[in-house]
C-alpha positions, 0 to 999 in steps of 0.5 A, a space after each residue: 500499499 502506498 504511503 497514505 500520509 507522505 506529502 499530503 497538503 493541508 488537513 482540509 484540502 481533500 474535503 474542500 471540493 470546489 471548481 474545475 474545468 475539463 482537460 484530458 489527453 488528446 490533440 495535437 499542437 496546432 502551430 508548434 508553439 504552445 507559448 503563443 496559445 491564448 487561454 479562454 477564461 470562463 466562469 468555473 463549473 462544479 468540479 468533477 469526480 476526479 477533483 472530488 465533487 461538490 459545488 462550483 466556487 463562490 465569488 470572493 467577498 468583494 464579488 470577484 469571480 473564480 475563472 477557469 481555463 485550460 492550458 495545452 501542454 505536450 504529453 511528452 516533453 521530450 516530444 514537444 510538438 507531439 500529442 498534448 494534454 490539457 492543464 486545468 487552471 484557476 484564477 482570481 484577478 488582482 484587486 488593486 490598480 493595474 499600475 501596481 500589479 506584479 503579475 500571477 502568483 502560482 500556487 501549488 498546495 501539495 500532495 502530490 495529487 492534490 487538485 490546486 483548482 479545488 484547493 485555491 478557492 477554499 484558501 482564497 480569503 487567506 491570500 486577500 493581502 497577496 491578491 492586491 498585487 497578484 492574480 491568484 493562479 493555481 492548477 491541477 498538475 498533470 495526472 491530477 484532477 482534470 489534467 489528464 488524470 491517472 485512473 487506477 481502480 473503481 470506487 468499490 475497489 478503492 473501498 477494499 483497498 483502504 480497508 486492508 490490513 496495511 501492517 502484516 504480522 506474518 508471512 500470509 498477510 505480507 503476501 496479501 498486502 504485496 498481492 493487493 498492491 500489485 493488483 492496484 498498480 496493474 490497474 493503474 497501468 491498464 487504465 492510465 498507460 498513456 499518461 503514467 510515463 509522463 507525471 514526474 515532477 520534472 514534467 510539472 515544472 516544465 508545465 509551470 514554465 510554459 504557464 509562466 509564458 502563456 500567463 504573460 509573466 517575465 518571471 515566475 512568482 510561486 507559493 509552494 506548500 508541502 510537495 509544492 516546495 519540491 516542485 518549486 525547488 525543481 523548477 528553480 533548478 531547471 530555470 534558475 534564471 526565471 524565478 521571480 519571488 518564491 515562497 516554500 512553506 511545509 518544506 520537503 527535505 530534497 535530500 532524502 530517499 523514500 526510506 529516509 522520508 518515510 522514517 522522517 515522517 514517522 518521527 514527525 507524526 509521532 511528534 504531532 501525536 505527542 503534542 496532541 496528548 500534551 495539549 489535551 492533558 495540560 488543560 484545566 478540564 479533564 482530558 477525555 481520552 486519557 489521564 496522562 500523556 503516555 496514557 493518551 498514546 497507550 490507550 490509542 495503541 490499544 484501540 488500534 490493536 483491538 481493531 486489528 482483531 475486531 473492527 467496529 461499525 464505522 460509516 455503514 456498511 463499512 467498519 473501522 479497521 486498524 488501517 482506517 483508524 491509523 489513517 484518521 489519526 494521521 489526518 487529524 494531526 495535520 492541523 491543530 484545528 482538527 485536534 478536537 475532532 481527534 478527541 471526539 473520534 477517540 471517545 466515539 471509538 472507545 464506545 464502539 462507534 467509528 464514524 468520526 475516525 472514518 470520516 477523517 480517514 475518508 478525507 485523507 483518501 479523497 472519498 466524498 459522502 456519496 462514495 465517489 473518490 477523487 484521484 488523489 491517491 492514484 496520482 500520489 502513487 503515480 507521481 511518487 513512484 515515477 520520481 523515486 528510483 528505489 524499490 523496496 522488497 517485503 524482506 527489506 522492510 521487515 529488516 527495517 521494522 525495528 528502526 521504524 517502530 522506534 521512531 514511532 510506536 504508533 505510526 512506524 509499522 504503517 509507514 515502514 510498509 508503505 515502502 513496498 507501494 512502488 515495488 511493481 510500478 510500471 514506470 522506472 523511478 527517476 532518481 534517489 531524490 530530487 535535484 533542487 540546486 539552483 545557482 543564479 536563482 533569485 532569493 527564495 523564502 523557505 518557511 519551516 515549522 517546528 511542529 510539522 508532522 508531514 514535512 519535519 522542520 529539519 527539511 527546511 534547513 536541508 532545502 536551503 543548503 540544497 538550493 545553494 549558497 545565496 539563494 534561499 533564506 530561512 524563516 522559522 515558525 514555532 507552531 503546530 500542524 502542516 505548513 505556517 502561512 495558513 496557521 494565520 500566524 501574523 508574524 509568518 504572514 507579515 514576513 511572507 507578504 512583505 517579501 512577495 508584495 515588496 520584495 523585503 527578504 526577512 533576515 536569516 534566522 528570523 523566528 516566529 512564534 
């Protein structure tokens, strides 16, 4: 089973399902010069199933409407005049006078596999200050949402996929996990054979360079979150001279291979869990899920052990399994705002009701209330497996289990076994880790959060170093949850806004709390 936690975007982005525009494989570059194409911006329709469903995005408070368009891009960047695909875009025009407009600010909210077309409207009001001088723009990266989406299994098959035992205890369970993973990967190859070789992060970075030109911007102004920081780093490596102002928030460690990344996330989610337990037990009122910090964690561990033997009713007819509960707990650690739902979900589960934890798990997996799945899981696996060269065997994972268990008693085994997800992937992986070295690039602001479970804080310094001397400056946020800007911390937002709007680079070592 591919890692369900790794490098996902914010805690709510899979639940806020807004707008989209049809885009898929097919077509040919008419004149061979895709940079000359004109985008046909129109009011955004309701999103498709692949983007998660829901209603069309509502206008911003000042009445600004969200507009959508489709950009043609080469299916294969090695054959730029061959077949094309459509890249789904969304924008909200700048609110300030034309004389003060800088250009387009392009967002990627992470995943990989998250739909930017659905995510940007959900956070639109958070970027009101930035919209004074920028058009806010985001997109579904190739393989995602409506940009030639990767398709693997049906909704019913995905229900079974997410119910499986992801922490096998014996040879029979290990064989079953590997068989189920192979079935999923084979379905991806069967249903998405044309797009699978072309969803690497380098492909998406080249799409962003084309996007910059089509949008009419001299430089790329960029805001990348979570996996979006890796995409931004790869863009800077490929096109250092075209970087305008770029912010990387919730930073991926670009020096890690998949094993190191999974191990780092085990430590990160364990830190998030420790912080949740500390917060709950430190309040004046009684913590309803444990008397002590260790007691909270011990009781959760017992719940998961019990669920492995006997699942409890969830969102019927599905039952809450150990896998689904672990997924739900992880989802709730992406944001401190979700801790109350984790408490509620645990209380219910201890009384035999698994609905809230299953709802959290569904958010992680991109499942809507009507039982339809977005393609976030398929795209996440396809992009990761195309990017990452290492392939791990069950025997190798078994040897590594003690190290993962030491990193996190609750999440270690789950994250260790996630490493077999790419073992039988149809497309070879590109590299051990991305190359983000960007000598000659404009300054890049890298924001690290000390309490980030999904992209641990240490990755920010590694990104700064990897980008190269004189390229990046680091800003530290002493907070909780994934990312920093959307925590609404005034210090962080002031620093980021000052940089993006006025070019004021914060002093190296600036700390916000």
